[in-house]
Structure formats: C-alpha cells, structure tokens
N, C-alpha and C positions, 0 to 999 in steps of 0.2 A: 715269555712274549716272543713270537717269531720275529726274526730280523726283518726290519722294515724294507719293503721292496722299493727303495728310493736310491737311485745311483748317486745322487748328491750326498746321501747320508754317509756312505763310506768314503766318498771323495773328500768330504769335509775333513775327516780325520779317521784313522783306524785305531782300534783298541790298543795296539802296541806302540802308538805314537805317544809314549809315556816314559817316565823315569823308572829305573829298576827298583827304586825303593818303594814304589807303589805295589809292585809284585811281592816284595819281601814283607811289607806290612800286611798284605792280603793273606799271606801264609800265616803270619803271626796271629791275625784275627781268627782265622779258621782253626788254628791249633788251640787257641784259647777258648773256642766255642762261642765266639762273638760275631761270627759272620752275618747273622741275621738280626743283630741288635739294631734298633731304630736309631738313626743318627741324622744330623743336619749340618751342612756346611754352608758358608756364605762366601761368595766371590766379590771382592771389592778392591778399591785402590786407596792409597793413603794420602796422595798429593795430586792435585790437578796438574796436567802436563803443560810444558812450554812456559811455565811461569804464569799461566792464566788462572781464571777462576772457575772454569767449567770443563766438562768433558761430555762427549756424546757416547751413549751406550750403543754398542754394535756387536754383531756376532751371534745374536740370539737365534736367528733362523738356522745357522750352522749348528749351534749347540743342540737345538731341539731335534734336528735331523740326525745328529750323531747319537744322541741318547736313544732315540727310537730304533736306530739301526744297530745298536751296540750288541755284538755277539762275538765271542772269541772263536776263531776257526780252529780246526784240527792242527793246522800248521802253526798257529799262534801258540797253542798249548804245548805243542812239541818243542817250540823254541823256548818257552818258559821252563820246561823241564830240563833243557840243556844249560840254563844259567842258574837255576836254583840248586840247592844241595842234592847230590845224587841219592841220598837216603830219604828224600821227601816222600811222604805217604802218597801212594798213587790215588787215594780217595780225594786228595786235594785237587788233582788235575781233573778228576771226574766232576767235581764241583764246578770247576772253571768252565768245563765244556757245556754245562747246563746254565751258565750264568747269562742273565739278560737284565734289562731295566724295567721289567714289568712291575717292580715295587717302588720305582723312583718317581718322585714328584718334583716339579720345577716351577718356582715362582721367579719372576724377573721383571725388570723395567722393560717396557715396550721398546723395541729397537728404534733408535733415533731420539730417545729421551735424554734430557739433560741429566748428568750424573755428577755427584759430588763426593768428596772423600768420606769413607766409612759407610756410605749408603750402599747396600748390596745391589750389585748388578744382577746377580743370580743367587737364589736360595735353592739348594739341592738337598732333598731329604729322601731317605730310604734305608735299605740294609747297609750296615756300616761298611762291609767289605766292598760292595759295588760302588757306593758313592765315594769311597776313597780312591778306587781305581779311575774314577772320572776326573780327578783333580787336574792332572797335567794336560790332557786333551782340551778340557774346558778353558783352562787358562790360556792355552795356545790359540784357541778359537776366538776368545773375547779380547785379549790384551792388545794384539796388533790391530785387529779390526777397529776397536774403539780409539786407539791412538791415531790411526790414519783418518778415521772419520772426523776426529777432533781437529787434526791438522788441516784437513780440507775445509772444515767450517771456519777456522781462523783465516785461511786464505780467501774464502768467500767474503768474510767480513771486511778484509782489506780491499778486495776488488770492488765491493758494492754489488748491488743487485743487477746492474745493467750489463756488465762485462760477461762474455761467454767464456767459461773456464773449461779447458780440456786437459785430462790427465794423459800424459805421454810417457809414463815412466817404466813401462814393462821391461825395457832393456837395462834399466838401472836398478831393478828390484832385487830383493834378496831371494832369488830363486823363483821357479815357476809358481809355487804356491803363494809366495809373497806377492808376486806380480798380480795374480788373480784376486787375492784379498785386497790389495791396494786399489785396483781398478774398481772393484765392487764398492768398497766403503768410502773411497773418495767421492763417488757419485752420491752415496747416502749423505755425505757431509756437505754437499752443495755444488759439486762440479756438475757440468752439463753433459759430459760424455767422456769417452776414453778411446784410445787407439787400439785397445786390447780386444781382439775379436772373440776370444774365448769367453771373456766377461760378457760380451754381447750374446753369445750363443747360450751360455749356461745361466746367466743372471739377468739378462734383459737390459744390460747397460747400453745406452745409445752409443754407437761407435762412429768415429769420425777419422778422416785422414785423406791425404791426397798423394803427394809424391815427395821424394827425397832428392838431394843433390846428385846421388848416383845416377838417377834416371836422366838428369840433364847432362851430366858429364859423359854419359855413354854415347851421346850423339855428337858427331863432328860437323854436321851440316851437309855432308855428301850423300846421306841416305835418301833413297827415293821411296816414299810411302807406296805400298802395293795398291792402295786405293785412296788417292787424295781427295776424292769427290765427297761432298757432304750435301744432303738434301736440306731444304729449308725446314725450320722448326715446325711450321704449320703443316708440313707434309705435301704441300702443293708447289709446283714449279720445278724448274730444271735443277739438277744437282750441279754444284759449283766446285771448282778446284780450290780447296781451302788454302793450300800452300801458295798458289799464285795470287790469290786475293790478299793474303797476308803480306806478300812482298809489295803490293800496291799500297797498302795501308802503311807499311813501314816508311816509305818515302814521305808520306804526308805527316806522320807522327814525328819523324826525325826533323823535318823542316820546322815543325811547330816548336820542338824542344831545342833547336839550334845544334843538332848533332849531325855528323856525317853518316850517311846510310851504311858505311862500312864499319862503324863503331860497334853496334850491337853484335853480340857473338852469334855466329851462324848456327853452331851446334845447339845453343840454348833455344834459339828460335825453332829449329827443327824439333826439339824435344817438346816445346809448347804446342806446336802444330800436331805432333803425334798424340799428345795427351788430349788436345781439343777434339781430334777425330774420334778418340775413344770415349770421351766424356763431353760432348758438346753442350749438354745442359748443366754440367757441373764443373766447368773449367775454372781452375784456380792456378795462379802462377807463383812459383817460388822465386823470389827476385834477386837473391844475393849470391848466387853461385859465382858470378864473375864481378859485376859491378851493378849496383842497384840503379844508379842514375844513368849510366852510359849504356847499359845492356838489358838488365832485367826489366826495367820499366818500359822502355820503348818496344821491346819484344813482346811483352805482355799486352801492351796497348794495341799493337798491330794485330795480334791474334783476337783480342777481345772485340775490337771494332769490326774485324772481318766476320766474326761470329754474329755480331749485332746486326750486320746487313742481312743475315739469314734468319733473323728472328730469335737468336739465342742470347742469353745474358750471362756473362761470367759471374762467378759467385764470390770471388775474393782473391787476395794475394797474401803471401806469408813472407815475413822477414825473420831471419834466423841468425844474424850476427851483427856486430857493431853496436852503435848507440841506437837501440830500438825505438826509443821515444822520439829522438830527432828524426830518424829515418821515416817513421810513421807520419810525422807532421809534414815532412817534405813530400812524401808520397801523396798524402791527401791533397796538398797544394797542387801537385801536378794533375791529379785526377780532376780537380775543380776546373783548372784552365782547359784541359782537354775536353771535358764534358761541355764546357761553354763553346769552345772552338768548333766542335763537330756535332753539337746539338744532341748530346746523349745524356740526358739528365740523370739516369740511374747510376752513371759512373761516379758522380760526386760522392755518393754514400756507399760505395761498394765496401764490404767488410775488409778490414786490415787485421790480419792475425800475426802474432809475434811468438817466438819461442827462443830458448837459449839460456839455460841455467838460471831461471827466474826464481828468486827467493822472495820472502815477505817484503824486504826493503825495495827491491826492484819492482815488485808488483804494485806497491803503493805509488811508486813514481809513474808507472804505466797507467795507473787507474785515476790519476789526477784529472781534473777538468781540463779539456782541451788537448788531451793526449792523442786523440784520433785513432786509438787502438780499440778494436771491437772484440777480438778473440785473443785469448792468452793461453798458450800451451805450457804446462808445467810438468816436469818429469821428476828429476832427482829430489827436488825440495818437497814434493808431496809424498812420494813412495818411501823414501828413506828416513823421513822425519829427522833431519840432521840436528835440530835443536834438542831433541830428546829421543833416543832410539827405543825406549821402552816405557810403557805406562806403569809397570811395577805392580800389576794386579796380584792379589794373593787369594788363597782359598783356605779358609780356616774353619775348624770344627767349633760349633757353638752349642751343640747339645748332643747327649747320648742317653738313650733310655729315658728321654723326657727330662733329664737333669742338665742344667746349664754347664757349659765348660768354658774356661777362660785361660788364655795364654798371658802370663805376666811378663816374663823376660827381664833382662837387665836394661832394655831400651824402652822407655815409656811410649815412644811412638809406635812400637810393634805390639803393644798390648792390644788384645782383642776385646770385643764386646760380647758378653755371654748371652745365651738364650735365643730361642726362636723369636723373631722380631717382625714388626710391621713398620712401614715407613710412610710418611705423609708429607705433602708439600702444603705449607700454610701461606696463603695469600695474605700479604701484609707483614710477614716475617720471613721464615726460611724453612728448612726441612727439619723434621723431628723423627727420631727413632724411638720406638717403644716396644715393650714386650708384647708378643702376639695375643696374650691373654687379656691385655688391657682394653677397655672400651675405646673406640676411636675418638680423636678430638672432634669437637663440634664447633661449627662456625658461630662466631659471636660470643663464645664462652671462654672465660679466662683459663689459661693453661700455664702451669709452672714448669719450666724447662731448664736444663743445664747445658749451655753452649759448650761444644767440644773445645778443649784447650783452656777452659777457664775454671775457676774455683767458686764462682758465684752463680746463683740461679737468677732467672728473670721471669717475668710474667708476660705472656703474649695473649692477644685476643684476635685470632685469625678471622679475616673477612670471608674466607673460603678455605675448605679443606679438601685436598685431592689425594686419594690413595695412590701410591706409586707402584707397588708390586702387584702384578697380575698372575693368576694361575694359568700356566700354559700346558703343562703336562701333569696329569694325576694318575698315579699307579700305571705309568707307562703309556697312557692314552692321551692323545691331543685333545685339549679342552675347547679350543676355538681355532679357526683358521689363522695361519700366520699371515700378517700383512705382506703384500708384495714389496719388493725393493723400492719401487716408485712411491708407494704409500708411506713407507718408512722415511724416505727422503723428504716428502712433503711434511711429515710430522716433525722431523728434525728442524726444518726451517721455521715451522710454526713455533716450536719450543724455543728456538733461539730468539725469535721476535718478541717473546714474552719475557725474556731475561732483561733485567734493567741495563741501561747503557753502561753504568759503572762496573757491572760484572762482565760486560762484553769487551771492555778495554783489553787490548793485547799486552800492554806493558803496565805493570803496577796496578792491576785492577783491584776494586773493592772485593774483599773475600766474602764468599757466600757461606753463611753460617749453617752448620748442622748441629742440632741440639739433641739431648737425651731427655726422655720423660723422667719424672721424679722417681718412678719405680725402677726403671732401668738403671738410673744412676745409683740408687740404693743397692741394687744387686751387684753392680761393679764394685762399689765400696766394700760390700760384705765379702765378696770373693777375694778381693785384693788383700783385705785384712787377714782372711783365713790362710791365703797363700804365703803371707809374710811370716806366719808363725813358725 
C-alpha cells in the first residue's frame, strides 16, 4: 500500500515512535518464518480512570491515519540497522523497506464512545510482524487521548451544561504533542474551545482568547495612541476620540462607585483603550492586574460605556486571581447597579469568565447556583490529569493463525481474554464480550453470561442489543468516512447522557458490569487449566 498522502498521518506518529523491543521481536518473527502469519491484537484498559465508572474512547482518527500512512523510510531502516546486531541478514531490512499496512484490518469503538474495562477500544489484525510493530504507536495515540477526553467529560459533568468551558493548558502540557492532543480531546470530552491555535488550524477546535496581564502592565498611561479615533459601529457619523470619551465616562463611573477619579490605574485604562481600538466589537477586560474593585472594574466600565455610545457592546470580563466566586458575585452586583444607573440593560448579563488553577473541587464551587460565573478557563487540571497521569492501556495478542492465545501471568488482573471477539451493549443490563464466531445476542431473548470478577453466572434478557465494534479499516482501505471532531464530540455527549446517573457519579460510582458469554468463559477456563499443567 502506498503511503497515505495525508500530512496528519505522519504528524500523528511516526513508525519509529516505538520501543526497541518491537524491532527485536520483528526480527525474531522474520527469522522464524512467521512474519506473514495472521494475528490479532486488542487494545484495552483494565480499570476506569480517576476512580470513576466510565471512560471515553478517543484517538481513533489519529490511529487510522497513522495505519494508512505507515511506511518505514530509508532513514528509518538505516537507523534500525545501526541498533540491531551487525550480522543481521540484509534481507530483513529489505523486508522492512517494503513493509506497509495493506494487510491490516482495524475494528474499533467509534470515537466518543463510552468504554469500560476489558472491552477493546481497538482490534488490530493482519500479518504478525507488522501488527506487532503497531503496538507502541497505537497505545501512545489512544491512551492519552482517551484519558484527557475522560477527564474533560468529568469536568463537564461537574460544571453542568450551561457553563462555557475553555481549555487553556497548552503552556502546562507535557510538550507540544501533548498540548495538541489535550486541546483536541478536551474538546471531544465536552469543553467548548481552546486557546491553542494549532488545534484550531489542524483539528477545527474553536479557539478563544483575549489578553494577558503583560499587555496591561506594558502600558504606563503616558502612551499616545497613533489614532485614537473610532467610527460608530453602524458606520455612519463622525469618528470619536475614544480615549477622551473614556475619561469623561470615568468621572461618571467613579462618582457612582464612590471612588476618586485618580484611583483607577492610568496604565490599565490605556491598555483597555488600546485593546478596544483594536477590537471594538470584541472588547473584554482583564480586571485583576491591580485591584478589581478600585481599578479594573471602573476602567473597564468607562471603556465599555464609551464604546456603547458608539453602538458597540463589550463581550465580557475575566478574573484570574483571588476568591473567584466572591469576586464574580461582587462584579455582577456592580454591573447591575451601573446598568440601572446609566440605562444600559445588556451590562447586567455581560459574561464573567474566571481562570486560575481550577480543579474539580473549585469547579463545583464556581458552578453552583448563584455563582454569577459564565465562562471557566481550565489549564493544568485538564491537560495534566493530576488525579491519574495514565490510563494504563495495553495491547495484547489474542490469536495467531486462527488459534486463541492467552496470557496467564502470576497476577490474575493481568490475565488476558483469548480469541477474536465481538462486543455488545445490552440495554437493561451491561456490556458482554463473546467470541466472534458466536451468533450475536438477540433482544428479548435470555442470555447466560459470566460477569467479570465473579465466579457465578447470571441470566439476562436485554431489551435492546447494540454492537460496539465497527470496521474502519479492512486490508489497509478505509471502510467508511471518519466522523469529524465535532461529530465525535456530539456523540460523546449523547453517550454520556445515556449512562445512568449512578454510573456518572464522580466519587464512588456504581460499577458498570462487563460480562463474558458462556462460550468465551469456557475457553478462558480451558486455556487456564492447560496453562497450569
């Protein structure tokens, strides 16, 4: 298969973004004459992250693009030759140069799906050597994406549907790739946008942002704008000196607030005027550079009211330090009195944005009824996933040559489930895994299953049966168009809305049960007994 002409394909991951032992195993398979043997791997996780009861599957789009673009370059093969034994047969490197994923098939949960322990996020089948080489890049593409999406979904559940959530964590992320991944998949998980412009350019994530404290502190108040004149919003009428108009309004605002006209910081006001001249239709004030009550608020109001005279409407304010809840409530109170005093009704409901190391606990506080906060910017707590830095996905061999394979180990939790499988969601019960050869469950018919982690079977009668794994790539060819990021985001929110409230609890949730079919359970028991001999 020719390398896919997709710049995001190689941007997602490169073939050598992998562990050395993948290359040493590849040589071992080739030397044993097994490179083309049919094999299947499954990518899954063992425990839901953050102590919750669910995860969101993410990263599929990147995985598909990577698989379709997979091809070792001459430089890749030369490097492999430098790290493998010097007496390695040159024919092996010729094999690598011709390697692609034209024989690879990928089944997966649709991006944005609810995912649960042991249920495959990806099933990857094809020639043993190449599907082995895919392990580390696929884990890298899925694990962090799913972790961030799940973290974002939890934060959305805390905030509720009305608050606007913005991801601001690029500067806190684990490197540029981590930053792009976090911005992309926090949006999938339920955030409304990101400050990351590359995520906007490459992935279509809505971008948002205004100004930082550095912009404000760079002004002393002695600066003279090269052109302080601003035309009315309607485009008709004389241009007005905005800076002079702001000074007039400052006297009226300070009189209303009981402040001296010298109290608000001149440099801050000059910064606001400069920003308003650049963005008269999108003016937003950052209020806490010096003092919210004595400087930020009166300066913002003077500029906003001057703009209002010309037909413009400020879009909001941001608070970035101190007790954000208290300051938001006090700021809203000032907006209401000023709106009434100067007969500017829209000022009552102008959006108030907050940021500053907001975690789940603080988010819950800011999202309570009466908080007066409309927009919440979160950085570190969404991109670094401080409660759990890794989802712990694994990629395990389940069949070779059509024969099931199973890892037993000394740790029962790390035991794998053998064989090529299908997965179904049963409305009225939970998820069930069965061998691919078995007929699918039928709605209304009894089914005997074995819940994971138990020694007893039970009988379920599902009201509805939903197949979970879809065919995305067959023999290297895309089977259906990949959903857009926005479509996957909408699907994720729909999936979460269908999850029972007890499973959505963030602390001590009810566990979502994954069960095995009777035939799969019998295969597990048979292989376990054989391995113990």
